N, C-alpha and C positions, 0 to 999 in steps of 0.2 A: 591816723584819726580813729577815735573810738566812737561808739554809738552814743548819741546825745541821750541824756536821761529823760528829757521831756518829749521825745519823739512820739508822735501820734500814730495811730493805725494807718491813716491816710499817707503819712510820710513814709512809713515802712513799705506800704504797697507801691508807692511811686518809686522808691529806691530799688525795690525788687524788679520793677518793670525796666528800669534803666540797666540793671544788672544783666537780665536775660537778653536785652537788646545788644548790649556790648559783647556778650559771649557769642551771640548769633552773628554779629558783624565780623568778629575776629575769625569765626569759622568760615565765613564767606571768603575772606581774604586768603585764608590758608588753602581753601579748595582751589581758588584761582591760581595761587602760587604753584600748586602741584602741576598745573598745565603750562607753566612758563619756565624759562631758563634765564640765566644771566641776571642782568640788572633789574628787569621787571620782576623776576621772582624775589630778589632781595627787597625791593621796594614794598611788594605786597606782604612779605613776612614782617617787615618793619611796621607796617600799618597794623597788622594783627597784634604785634607786641604792644603797640600803643593802646589799642582797644583793651588789651589785658591789664594795662596800668589803670585804665578807667574802671574796669571791672573790680580791681582791688579796692578802689576808693569806695565803691558802693558796698562791697562786702564788709569793709571796716565799719561803715555807718550802720549796717545791719547787725553787726556784732557776730559775724560768721555766716555760714551757709544756712539759709532759712529752710525749714522743714518742707515748705511748699512754695513753689515758684510759679508765677503766671506764665502764659505762653508769650513768646515774642510778638511784636506787632505784625499786622498783616504784611506790610511792606518788607519788613525784615525777613519774614518767612518766605515771601516771594523771591527775594534775593537768594536765599539759601537754596530754594528749589531750582532756580535758574542756574546757579553756579555749578550744578552737577550736570546739566544737560544742554545748556545754551552756550553760544559763543561769548567769550569774555567781554566783548564790546557792549553787548546788551546789559550784562550785569554791571559793568563799570559805569555805564551811563545812568542806570538806576541808582547805583551807589553814590554817584556824584550828586544826584538830586537829594538823596537821603542825608548826606553829610551837610548839604546846604540848609536843611531844615532841623538842625540840631537844637534841642530844647535847652541846652546848657547856658545860653546867653541870659535867659530869664530864670534860671534855676538857682535859688539861693544856696542850695546844698552842694552845688557843683563848684569847683574852684575856677578861678580866672584862667589858670593854665589849661584846664580841661576844655573850656570854651574856645581858647585860642587853638588848642590841638585840633578841634573839629573844623575850624576855619582852614587850618593848614591841610588837614586831610582832604577837604573839598578840593583844594588846588592840586594836591598830589594825584587824587583820583581823576581829576579833570585832565591832567597831563597824560596819565596812562590811557584814558579814554580817547584823547586826541590822537595818540599814536594809532589806535585801532581805527578811528574815523578816517585818518589819512589813508590807511591801507585799504579801507572799505569804500572810500568815497566814489571811485569810478564805477565799480560794479553796482553799488547800492543806488547811485544816481540813475544808472541805466535801468535797473530793475524797477525802481519806484516810478520813474518817468514813463517807462514803456508800459507797465501794467496800468498805471493811472490813466494814461492817454487812451489805452484800449478800453478801459471801463467807461470813461466819460464819452469818448467819441462814438462808441457803438451803442451806448445807452441812448445818447441823443438821437442817433440814427433810427433805432427801432422805435423809440417813442414818437418821433416825428412821422415815420411811415405808418406806425400802428394807429396814430390818431386820425389818419385820413380814412380809416375804415376799409382798407384793402383786405384781400384774403390773407389768412395766416401764412400760407405758403409763400406769398410775396414778401411778407415781413421777414420770414426765415431766410429767404434768398438774399434779401437786402442786407441782413445782419451778417451772413456768411461772406458776402461780397465785401462788406465793409471791413470785416476781420482780415481777409486776405489782402485787400488793397492797403489798409493801414499798416499791417505787419510787414508787407513787402516794402512799403515806403519807408518805414522806420529802419528796416534792415539795410536798405540801399543808402539811406541818408547817413546812418552810422558808419557804414563801410567807407563812403566818400570822406566823411569827417575825419575818421581815424587815419585813413591812408594819406589824406592831405596834411594832417598834423605830422605824421612821420616823415613825409617828404620835406616839409618845412624845417623840421629838426635836422634832417640829414644835410640840408642846404646850409645850416649854420655851423656845421663842424669844420674845423680847419682842414685844408687839403695840402697835398704835396706838390701842387702845381709849380711852385717857385723853387723847390728844393735843388734842382739841377743847376740853377743859376747862382746859388749861394757861393760857390767856389770862385766865381769870376767877379764878384762885386767888390768895391773898395771898402775896406773895413772902417774907414773914417768918413767917407762920403757915399752914403747909399740910402735907399728908401725902405730898407727892411724894418726899421723902427716904426714906420708908418703902419705896417701890418699889425703890430702889437698895439699901437695907439688906436687903430680902428676896432680892436677887440676890447677896449676899455682901459688900457694901461695909461698912466700919466706919462709925460714927456721923458723924464729922467729914467724911469723904470723901463720904458720901451727901448730907449737908446742903449741902456746897459744890457738888456736882453738881446738886442740885435747884434751888438758887438760879440757877445759870447757865442751866439748861433753862427755868425759868419766865421769867427775864428775856429770854431769846432769843425765847420764844413771844410775849411781850408786844410785842416789837419786830418781830413778823411772820416770825420765822425758825423753820422746822419743826425739831423735835428730831431729832438723829441717834441712831439706836439701834444699839448694838454687838451684833451677833448672837452668840449662843453658838457656840462652835466647831462648824464644819460637819463632821459625821461621815458624810455621805452616801456618800462613797467607801468608808468602812470598813464601813458597814451594807450597802451594795450595793442592787441593784434586786431587787424582790420576785419578778418573773417570771423574771429571769435566775437568781436563787438557786434557785427552784423547779425550773426546767428542768435546771439543772446537777446538782442533788441527785438528780433522777429518773434522769438519765443515769449518774451515778457509781454509784448503787445498782444500777442494772440491769447496768452493766458488770461489777460484782463478782458479782451474783447469777446471771448467766448461766453462769459458769465451773463451778459444781458440777453444772449440768444437762447440760453438754456430752456426757458419756459416754452418757446416755440419748438425746440428740438424734441421736447417730451410731450408735444401734442396740445398744449394749452393755446388759447386764443383770446382775443378781445381784452376786456378790462382785467380779467384774472391774470393773463399773461403779462400785461403792463405792470400791474401791482407787484407781482412776484419778481419781475425784472428789477423794479425799484428797490425791493427789499434786499435781494441778493447783491446788487451793486452797492447799495448803502452799507451793507455789512463789510464788503470788500474795501470800500473807500475809507471806512473808519479804521479798518485794520492797517491799511497802508499809512494813513495819517498818524495813527498811534505809534507805529514803528518809527516814523520820521521824528515824532516828538521824543521818543525814548532815546534814540541815537543822538539827537541834537541837545539832549539835556533839558528840554523844555516840557511843558505839560502835554502828555499824550492825549488827554481828553480834548484840549483846545485844538490841537492839530487834527485830531480825528473829526471834530465838528467842522473845522475849516474845509477839509477835503470833501466832507459830505455836502456842505453848502455849495461849494463850487460845482460839484458834479450834478447835483439836483437843479441848480440854477440853469446849467446848460441844457439839461433834459426838459425843463419847464419851457424854455424858449422854443425849442424845436417842437415840443408837443403843441404849444399854442399855434405855431406856424402850420403844423399838420392839421389841426382843427380848422384853421382858416382855409387852408387849401382844400380840405375835404368838403367844407360847406360850399366853397365857390365852384366846385366841379360837380356838386350833387345835382 
């Protein structure tokens, strides 16, 4: 495709913008590919090559490399910066959102194939991001849930206690006590949860309890097939499997048991989960207490606690939004609203309690 003779300055400016964005996106995919191996590396390089084809389209319309090019868009520059220093899951989540907002659907100078490519790229990046989300889901859930619970519960506690008008030292003691109680409760709960999950998984694994009996059962009339039917096989498949196992046992061959899918990595380690939950909760719960730790009191301490916790809640909410491929701002505002609503309720109760005991 050659440059149209009637192209306006606005057209050329828009094409140049598309050109630099395509180059920047290809660079992001290549940076990510350097940190990957195998299939994921190949997929990312293929995406970079596809962006290169789009780049060639805009170069052809411009009639060659322009003397001066604009800067890539803010989102694209952010992707480039994150590709160098952040985990690929964050970058891919942002790239997924960027691919979903491609302007080529309504761009007359983009081909239908280019618009289709961007839709396909969105699903490819979505698939790559999903791999990372699955690997991250357990740890991230514990981190966000623990930290957010610490932020909200201890903010509500110090707001409620502070509203009663008690001495600053009592508010500080209450906040520290709430931190320790909540963190210990979170750690103990996570330990019991993970240990119970592992015990349940262990109970589902096939055992060798009946192996010694296999050499003595009738190959034609036995209940071995019921073992396999109880594990989900249909009647004919279970019967065929039972015959093979019994025959092998009578020939001195030990049966090979197919273990149920190992979920140990997903479930995790009980002590590791407990310690991480304790630390995540404590890291969130310490923030509302900081104003009193540094000697503030009264309204100043309460306002500063709200500001600090508000920032932290918006950060955790934005991270959830980024990783889930949704709006970081909306998730941040949702976290903020939930946290402040809880604080408002306990603050009102504290005021009522303080008035009633005055």
